[in-house]
C-alpha positions as CSV (number, residue, x, y, z in Angstrom):
1,M,39.3,10.8,-29.3
2,A,42.8,9.5,-28.7
3,L,44.7,10.7,-25.8
4,T,48.1,12.3,-26.1
5,R,51.3,11.1,-24.5
6,D,51.4,14.1,-22.2
7,V,47.9,13.2,-20.6
8,I,49.2,9.4,-20.0
9,D,52.3,10.5,-18.7
10,A,50.6,13.0,-16.3
11,L,48.0,10.4,-15.2
12,R,51.1,7.7,-14.7
13,K,52.8,10.1,-12.3
14,I,49.5,10.8,-10.2
15,L,48.4,6.7,-9.9
16,E,50.1,3.5,-8.7
17,P,51.6,1.5,-11.4
18,D,48.5,-0.9,-11.5
19,A,46.0,1.7,-11.1
20,L,46.0,2.8,-15.0
21,V,44.2,0.5,-17.4
22,T,45.6,1.1,-21.2
23,S,45.2,-2.3,-23.0
24,P,42.5,-2.8,-25.4
25,E,41.3,-6.1,-23.4
26,G,41.3,-4.2,-20.4
27,R,39.3,-1.2,-21.4
28,M,36.6,-3.3,-23.2
29,V,35.9,-4.3,-19.5
30,Y,34.5,-1.0,-19.1
31,E,32.8,-0.3,-22.5
32,C,29.2,-0.6,-20.9
33,D,27.0,-0.9,-18.0
34,M,24.5,-3.3,-17.3
35,H,22.4,-1.9,-20.1
36,T,24.5,-3.4,-22.7
37,L,22.7,-1.5,-25.7
38,Y,25.1,1.0,-25.1
39,K,28.8,0.8,-25.6
40,G,31.8,3.1,-25.6
41,A,34.9,2.3,-24.3
42,P,37.4,4.9,-22.6
43,D,40.9,5.9,-24.0
44,V,42.0,4.9,-20.4
45,V,40.6,3.7,-16.9
46,A,42.1,5.2,-13.8
47,L,41.3,3.8,-10.6
48,P,42.4,6.5,-7.8
49,R,42.5,5.5,-4.2
50,T,42.4,9.0,-2.5
51,T,40.6,12.1,-3.0
52,E,43.7,13.9,-3.7
53,Q,44.2,11.7,-6.6
54,V,40.8,12.3,-8.1
55,Q,41.3,15.9,-7.9
56,A,44.8,15.9,-9.7
57,I,43.2,13.5,-12.4
58,V,40.2,16.3,-12.8
59,R,42.7,19.2,-13.1
60,V,45.1,16.9,-16.0
61,C,41.7,16.3,-17.8
62,R,40.4,19.8,-17.7
63,E,44.1,21.3,-18.8
64,H,43.8,18.9,-21.9
65,R,40.2,19.2,-22.3
66,V,39.5,15.4,-22.1
67,P,36.0,13.9,-21.2
68,I,35.8,12.4,-17.7
69,V,33.4,9.6,-17.1
70,P,32.9,8.3,-13.6
71,R,32.2,4.9,-12.7
72,G,31.4,2.6,-9.8
73,S,30.4,-1.0,-9.7
74,G,29.0,-0.6,-13.3
75,T,25.6,-2.1,-12.3
76,G,23.7,0.8,-13.7
77,L,21.0,0.1,-16.2
78,I,21.0,3.5,-18.0
79,G,23.8,3.6,-20.4
80,G,25.5,5.9,-17.6
81,A,28.9,4.7,-17.1
82,M,30.2,4.2,-20.5
83,A,32.3,6.3,-22.9
84,P,30.7,7.5,-26.0
85,R,33.5,10.0,-26.7
86,G,36.3,8.1,-25.2
87,G,38.5,10.2,-22.7
88,V,39.2,9.3,-19.0
89,M,37.1,6.9,-16.9
90,V,37.5,7.5,-13.4
91,G,36.7,4.2,-11.5
92,L,36.1,4.8,-8.1
93,N,35.7,1.0,-6.8
94,R,39.0,1.1,-4.9
95,M,37.7,3.9,-2.6
96,T,35.6,1.5,-0.3
97,A,36.5,2.8,3.2
98,I,34.1,3.2,5.9
99,L,35.4,6.7,7.3
100,D,33.5,7.4,10.4
101,V,30.4,5.6,12.0
102,D,28.8,8.4,14.3
103,L,25.8,6.5,16.0
104,P,25.0,9.4,18.2
105,N,24.3,11.3,15.4
106,R,23.1,8.3,13.4
107,C,25.2,8.8,10.4
108,A,28.2,7.3,8.6
109,T,30.9,8.8,6.4
110,V,32.1,6.4,3.6
111,Q,33.9,6.3,0.4
112,P,32.1,6.0,-2.7
113,G,33.1,2.5,-3.6
114,L,31.9,1.0,-0.7
115,I,29.4,-1.8,-1.6
116,N,25.7,-0.8,-0.2
117,L,25.2,-3.9,1.6
118,W,28.7,-3.7,3.4
119,L,27.6,-0.7,5.2
120,T,24.5,-2.4,6.8
121,R,26.7,-5.3,7.7
122,A,29.2,-3.2,9.5
123,V,26.6,-1.5,11.8
124,A,24.0,-4.2,12.2
125,E,25.1,-5.7,15.4
126,R,24.7,-2.4,16.8
127,G,21.2,-2.3,15.6
128,Y,21.3,0.2,12.7
129,F,21.0,-0.2,8.9
130,F,21.4,1.6,5.9
131,A,17.8,1.9,4.3
132,P,18.4,2.3,0.6
133,D,18.4,-1.3,-0.8
134,P,18.6,-1.4,-4.6
135,S,18.1,-5.2,-6.0
136,S,21.8,-5.0,-6.6
137,Q,23.0,-3.9,-3.4
138,M,25.2,-6.9,-2.7
139,V,27.3,-5.5,-5.7
140,S,26.4,-1.8,-6.5
141,S,28.4,1.1,-4.8
142,I,27.1,3.8,-2.7
143,G,28.7,6.3,-5.0
144,G,27.0,4.7,-8.0
145,N,23.6,4.7,-5.7
146,V,24.1,8.7,-5.1
147,S,24.7,9.3,-8.8
148,T,21.6,7.7,-9.9
149,N,19.7,8.6,-6.7
150,A,18.7,4.9,-6.5
151,G,15.7,3.6,-4.6
152,G,14.8,-0.4,-4.1
153,P,12.1,-2.4,-2.6
154,H,11.9,-0.6,0.8
155,C,11.9,3.0,-0.6
156,L,8.1,3.2,-0.3
157,K,8.4,3.7,3.4
158,Y,11.9,5.0,3.9
159,G,12.6,6.9,0.7
160,I,15.0,6.8,-2.1
161,T,18.9,7.6,-1.8
162,T,18.5,11.5,-1.6
163,N,16.3,10.9,1.6
164,H,19.5,9.2,3.1
165,V,22.5,11.5,2.0
166,L,23.3,14.3,4.5
167,G,26.3,15.7,2.7
168,L,28.9,14.8,-0.1
169,Q,32.5,15.7,-0.7
170,M,33.0,16.3,-4.5
171,V,35.7,17.1,-6.9
172,T,33.7,19.3,-9.3
173,G,34.5,19.6,-13.1
174,A,36.3,22.7,-12.4
175,G,38.8,20.8,-10.3
176,D,37.5,22.4,-6.9
177,L,37.3,20.0,-3.7
178,V,33.8,21.2,-2.2
179,W,31.8,20.1,0.8
180,L,27.8,20.1,0.0
181,G,25.8,19.7,3.4
182,G,26.9,17.9,6.5
183,K,26.1,16.2,9.6
184,T,23.4,18.8,10.5
185,P,20.4,17.7,8.8
186,E,18.8,21.2,8.4
187,R,21.2,23.6,6.8
188,P,20.6,27.3,5.3
189,G,20.8,28.2,1.9
190,Y,20.1,26.3,-1.2
191,D,19.9,22.3,-1.3
192,L,22.8,21.7,-3.2
193,T,23.2,18.4,-1.7
194,G,19.9,17.3,-3.1
195,A,20.9,18.8,-6.6
196,A,23.9,16.8,-6.4
197,V,22.4,13.6,-5.8
198,G,21.1,12.1,-8.8
199,S,23.4,14.5,-11.2
200,E,25.1,11.1,-12.5
201,G,28.3,12.5,-12.4
202,T,27.7,15.6,-14.6
203,F,28.6,17.8,-11.7
204,G,31.8,16.2,-10.7
205,L,33.3,13.0,-8.9
206,V,31.9,12.2,-5.3
207,T,35.0,11.3,-3.0
208,A,32.8,10.8,0.3
209,V,29.2,10.7,1.4
210,I,27.6,11.2,4.8
211,V,24.7,9.1,5.2
212,R,21.8,8.7,7.6
213,L,21.8,5.4,9.6
214,L,18.2,3.9,10.9
215,H,17.6,2.0,13.7
216,A,16.4,-1.5,13.1
217,P,12.7,-1.9,13.7
218,E,11.5,-4.0,16.6
219,A,9.6,-6.5,14.0
220,V,9.4,-7.5,10.5
221,K,6.3,-9.3,8.8
222,T,6.6,-10.5,5.0
223,V,3.4,-11.4,3.4
224,L,3.0,-13.3,-0.1
225,A,-0.5,-12.7,-1.7
226,P,-1.0,-14.6,-5.4
227,F,-3.8,-13.3,-7.4
228,A,-5.5,-15.0,-10.4
229,T,-5.4,-11.5,-12.2
230,I,-3.0,-8.5,-12.4
231,D,-6.0,-6.2,-12.1
232,D,-6.8,-7.7,-8.6
233,A,-3.3,-7.5,-7.4
234,S,-3.0,-3.8,-8.8
235,E,-6.3,-2.8,-7.1
236,T,-5.2,-4.5,-3.7
237,V,-2.1,-2.1,-3.9
238,S,-4.0,0.9,-3.9
239,A,-6.4,-0.4,-1.3
240,I,-3.7,-0.9,1.0
241,I,-2.5,2.5,0.6
242,A,-6.0,4.0,0.9
243,A,-6.4,2.2,4.1
244,G,-3.6,4.4,5.8
245,I,-0.9,1.6,5.7
246,I,2.5,2.1,4.3
247,P,4.5,-1.1,3.9
248,A,8.0,-1.0,4.2
249,A,7.8,-2.8,0.7
250,L,5.0,-3.5,-1.6
251,E,6.3,-5.5,-5.0
252,M,4.4,-7.2,-7.6
253,L,5.6,-9.9,-9.8
254,D,3.8,-11.3,-12.9
255,Q,3.4,-15.1,-14.1
256,V,6.0,-14.8,-16.7
257,M,8.6,-13.4,-13.7
258,I,7.1,-16.1,-11.5
259,Q,7.8,-19.0,-13.5
260,A,11.5,-17.6,-14.5
261,I,12.4,-17.1,-10.7
262,E,10.9,-20.6,-9.8
263,D,12.8,-22.4,-12.5
264,G,16.1,-20.7,-11.3
265,V,15.7,-20.0,-7.6
266,G,12.7,-21.9,-6.1
267,A,11.5,-19.1,-4.0
268,G,8.1,-20.6,-3.3
269,Y,6.0,-18.1,-5.5
270,P,2.9,-20.3,-6.9
271,R,3.5,-20.8,-10.4
272,E,-0.5,-20.8,-11.3
273,A,-1.1,-17.1,-10.1
274,A,-1.2,-14.2,-12.5
275,A,0.5,-11.9,-10.2
276,V,1.9,-12.0,-6.9
277,L,2.2,-9.2,-4.1
278,L,5.2,-9.3,-1.8
279,I,4.1,-7.4,1.2
280,E,6.6,-6.3,4.1
281,L,5.9,-4.4,7.2
282,D,8.1,-3.3,10.0
283,G,8.0,-1.1,13.1
284,P,6.7,-1.8,16.6
285,R,5.5,-5.4,17.0
286,A,1.9,-4.4,17.7
287,E,1.7,-2.2,14.8
288,V,3.0,-4.8,12.4
289,E,0.7,-7.4,13.8
290,A,-2.2,-5.1,13.4
291,Q,-1.2,-4.0,9.9
292,G,-0.5,-7.7,8.8
293,E,-3.9,-8.7,9.4
294,R,-5.4,-5.9,7.6
295,C,-3.4,-6.2,4.8
296,A,-4.3,-9.8,4.7
297,A,-7.8,-8.9,4.9
298,I,-7.9,-6.3,2.1
299,A,-6.0,-9.0,-0.1
300,R,-8.8,-11.4,0.5
301,E,-11.3,-8.8,-0.3
302,H,-9.8,-8.5,-3.7
303,R,-9.8,-12.0,-4.4
304,A,-6.3,-13.3,-3.3
305,L,-5.8,-16.8,-3.8
306,D,-4.2,-17.4,-0.8
307,V,-2.3,-15.2,1.8
308,R,0.9,-16.7,3.2
309,V,3.0,-15.3,6.0
310,A,6.6,-16.2,6.3
311,R,6.9,-18.4,9.3
312,D,10.5,-17.5,10.0
313,E,13.7,-15.6,8.8
314,A,14.7,-18.2,6.6
315,E,11.4,-18.2,4.7
316,R,11.2,-14.5,4.6
317,A,14.9,-14.5,3.0
318,L,14.1,-17.0,0.3
319,L,10.9,-14.8,-0.6
320,W,13.2,-12.0,-0.9
321,K,15.8,-14.0,-3.0
322,G,13.2,-14.6,-5.7
323,R,12.4,-10.8,-5.9
324,K,16.2,-9.6,-5.5
325,E,17.5,-12.2,-8.3
326,A,14.6,-11.8,-10.5
327,A,16.5,-9.7,-13.4
328,G,19.0,-12.6,-13.4
329,A,16.4,-15.2,-13.6
330,V,15.2,-13.7,-17.1
331,G,18.1,-15.1,-18.7
332,R,16.4,-18.2,-18.6
333,I,13.7,-16.5,-21.0
334,A,15.7,-14.8,-23.6
335,P,19.6,-14.1,-23.9
336,A,19.1,-10.1,-23.8
337,Y,16.5,-7.7,-22.3
338,L,15.7,-4.1,-22.0
339,L,14.8,-3.1,-18.3
340,Q,12.8,0.1,-17.8
341,D,12.4,2.2,-14.9
342,A,9.3,4.2,-15.8
343,V,6.9,5.6,-12.9
344,V,3.0,6.3,-13.1
345,P,0.8,7.2,-10.3
346,R,-0.3,4.2,-8.1
347,S,-4.0,4.8,-9.1
348,K,-3.0,4.3,-12.8
349,L,-1.5,0.8,-12.1
350,P,-4.3,-1.3,-13.5
351,E,-4.4,0.8,-16.8
352,I,-0.8,0.7,-17.5
353,M,-0.4,-3.1,-16.7
354,R,-3.2,-3.3,-19.4
355,R,-1.4,-1.3,-21.8
356,L,1.7,-3.0,-21.3
357,Q,-0.1,-6.3,-22.3
358,E,-1.3,-4.6,-25.1
359,I,2.3,-3.3,-26.3
360,A,3.6,-6.6,-25.7
361,A,1.3,-8.5,-28.0
362,R,1.4,-5.7,-30.8
363,H,4.9,-5.8,-31.0
364,R,5.1,-9.6,-30.4
365,V,7.7,-9.4,-27.2
366,V,7.6,-11.3,-24.1
367,M,7.7,-8.9,-21.1
368,A,8.4,-10.1,-17.5
369,N,7.3,-7.7,-15.0
370,V,8.7,-7.2,-11.6
371,F,8.4,-3.8,-9.9
372,H,7.6,-1.3,-6.9
373,A,3.9,-1.5,-7.0
374,G,3.7,0.6,-3.9
375,D,5.0,3.6,-5.8
376,G,4.0,2.9,-9.2
377,N,7.8,2.1,-10.4
378,L,7.6,-0.2,-13.2
379,H,10.4,-2.3,-14.1
380,P,9.6,-4.6,-17.2
381,L,11.9,-6.5,-18.8
382,I,11.4,-6.6,-22.6
383,C,13.0,-9.9,-23.9
384,Y,14.7,-10.2,-27.1
385,D,17.6,-12.2,-28.9
386,D,20.4,-9.7,-29.7
387,R,21.4,-11.9,-32.6
388,D,18.2,-11.0,-34.3
389,P,17.8,-7.6,-35.5
390,D,14.1,-7.8,-36.2
391,E,13.8,-8.9,-32.3
392,L,15.8,-5.9,-31.2
393,R,14.1,-3.4,-33.5
394,R,10.6,-4.7,-31.9
395,A,11.8,-4.5,-28.4
396,T,13.0,-1.0,-28.7
397,E,9.6,0.2,-30.3
398,A,8.0,-1.5,-27.3
399,N,10.3,0.2,-25.0
400,E,9.7,3.6,-26.7
401,E,5.9,3.2,-26.6
402,L,6.0,2.1,-22.9
403,L,7.8,5.2,-21.8
404,S,5.3,7.6,-23.9
405,A,2.5,5.9,-22.4
406,C,3.7,6.3,-18.7
407,I,4.5,10.1,-19.4
408,A,0.9,10.5,-21.0
409,L,-0.4,9.1,-17.6
410,G,1.1,11.6,-15.7
411,G,4.4,9.7,-14.8
412,S,8.1,9.9,-15.4
413,V,10.6,8.3,-17.2
414,T,12.8,7.2,-14.1
415,G,12.1,6.1,-10.6
416,E,15.4,5.1,-9.5
417,H,17.7,4.1,-12.2
418,G,18.4,7.5,-13.5
419,V,18.4,8.9,-17.0
420,G,21.9,8.3,-18.5
421,L,22.1,8.1,-22.3
422,D,19.1,5.7,-22.6
423,K,16.1,8.1,-21.5
424,A,17.8,11.5,-22.3
425,K,15.7,12.1,-25.5
426,K,12.5,11.4,-23.6
427,L,13.1,14.2,-21.1
428,T,11.8,16.7,-23.9
429,L,8.5,14.7,-23.2
430,Q,8.3,15.6,-19.6
431,Y,10.0,19.0,-19.1
432,A,9.5,22.4,-20.9
433,D,12.4,24.1,-22.6
434,A,12.8,26.5,-19.9
435,D,13.3,23.6,-17.4
436,L,15.7,21.9,-19.6
437,N,17.9,25.0,-20.0
438,F,17.9,25.6,-16.3
439,M,19.3,22.0,-15.7
440,Y,21.8,23.0,-18.2
441,R,22.7,26.1,-16.6
442,L,23.2,24.5,-13.3
443,R,25.3,22.0,-14.6
444,R,27.7,24.3,-16.2
445,V,28.2,26.0,-12.9
446,F,29.9,22.8,-11.7
447,D,31.3,21.7,-14.9
448,P,32.0,24.8,-16.9
449,D,33.9,23.1,-19.7
450,H,31.4,20.2,-20.3
451,L,33.9,17.5,-19.5
452,M,32.0,15.4,-16.8
453,N,30.1,12.3,-18.1
454,P,28.9,14.2,-21.8
455,D,26.1,13.1,-23.5
456,K,24.4,11.7,-20.3
457,M,21.3,13.0,-18.7
458,L,20.3,16.0,-20.8
459,P,19.0,15.4,-24.2
460,S,20.6,16.7,-27.5
461,H,18.1,19.5,-27.6
462,P,18.6,23.5,-28.4
463,A,17.5,24.2,-24.9
464,C,20.3,22.4,-23.4
465,G,23.4,24.6,-25.1
466,E,25.9,23.9,-27.5
467,G,27.8,20.7,-27.6
468,F,25.3,18.2,-26.8
469,R,24.8,15.7,-29.3
470,P,23.4,12.1,-29.0
471,A,25.6,9.0,-28.8
472,R,24.4,6.1,-30.8
473,P,24.2,2.5,-29.3
474,V,26.6,0.1,-30.7
475,L,24.4,-2.6,-32.3
476,P,25.2,-5.8,-34.0
477,P,25.7,-5.5,-38.1
478,G,22.2,-4.8,-40.0
479,A,20.4,-3.9,-36.4
480,W,17.9,-1.2,-36.4
481,I,17.9,1.9,-34.5
C-alpha cells in the first residue's frame, strides 16, 4: 500500500525533522531483518524518542487503517521486522535510556532500544548483571529480546527473557498506554506480562521494560571438551544433567562450525574433533570446583578426547568469542544460510543429530551446527548460494524437513528466536485449531483492527480469523518456493 499525504503530514507533526525516513534508499535499509530470505520495505519509517510520540503514531495509523511494524536493532532471524504489506515501521532504536536502576529491589527500568549488553556494563561495577545473553547481545535491543522472548547460552540455568521481565509499558494496537506487571514479582490476576513477552509486536509497541537484575556469581569456570563423535558429545550432555548438575551454559559445536570459527576467530577449538562441548559453571566457588571436576569426569567417561579448563579470563573470553561469532564465521563457508531455532527434548539429541546428518546428505547441503545442547535448542545453519535457485530450493526443503522432524520428536519450532513470518505455517503441526483460535482472539483484544505486525506469528489458517494471508519471501528471479 502507499500512504496518503494526510498520514505523512500527521507523522511529520509528531516527530523531529530527521525522524521520518521516506526516501526509497532509506526505506530499503529496513526491508528485512537478518533472515534476508523475507523482504518487504515499509512505506515510511518513524523513529520516535518518547512514549508520547509512539502513542501518537499508533493513533494516526489506527485512524487511517495503516499497518504498523515494530523494529529494534533488526537482528532477528524470523522475518519479523519487515513489512510485507508496507505501512509504517516504528523503529525504537533511538529510545535507549536506562530510566532507573533500583538495586534494593534488584531491577532496572529501561527503554526498548537499549542494547542488551549495555545494561550489564552499566551495573557490573556494582556486582550485578542482566542474565539473558543472546549471541547478538552486543547489538540486539532489549525491546527486541522481549518481542521474541530471546534466550542465549546461559538460559539453561537462568531462563529466557520472560523469566527476567517484571513489567512492561506498552502502547496497544488500540492506541492505549498500559502497564503490565511492575516491580512486585507476584501480582494477582492473569499474567499479562508473560503473554506480552514473546508476542512479537502483535499486541503493541513496548516503550519501557522493568527487568530483573542478578548478583554476579562468586566464581566462573569454563570447560572445553572435544569428542570424536557427535553421539558421544550428545550423550555427555544428558549425563551431566542426569547427575543433577545444571551448568550456566552447555553448548555444542560440530566440526563444520569448529573449522569455520578457527579460520575466522582462532578460538582454540581442536579442528580434528567431530564436536566440542563448551561447559560453563558458575556460583559459589566450592560448588563450582566440585561440579567442574564431576563434569570433567563425565566427559572422560563418554570418551572425550581431552578436557581443558580456561586458565584465566582472557582464555575464557576467547572460547566464548568463538561461540558468539559462530554465525558470522559461516560466511567463510557459503554466502547465505538459513538459521533454524527448533527444539527437541534433551534426551532426543543423539537421534536428531543423526537425522540432521541424513537430511543434509539427502538434500546435498552443508549444515554447520552450533546450539544450546543443555536444553535441546538446535541452531543448524543450512548453507547455500543465493545466486543459485537450485541450492536455495534444496536448502529450503532441508529446512522444512528439519522442523517437521523436531516436532515429531516432541519438540517445538522455536526456542528463542520467535515465529515471525518464517515459522508461522508450521504452527499448525504443533497446535490444535482451538489453540490457534484462542491465540487469535487474545491478539485481537490488544489489536482490534489487526494493524500490529500483520502476517507475523499466527499462520494463514481458518482458526486464526479473517484477514490472515501468507506473505511470500522475495527471491531471486527463477528461484523456487
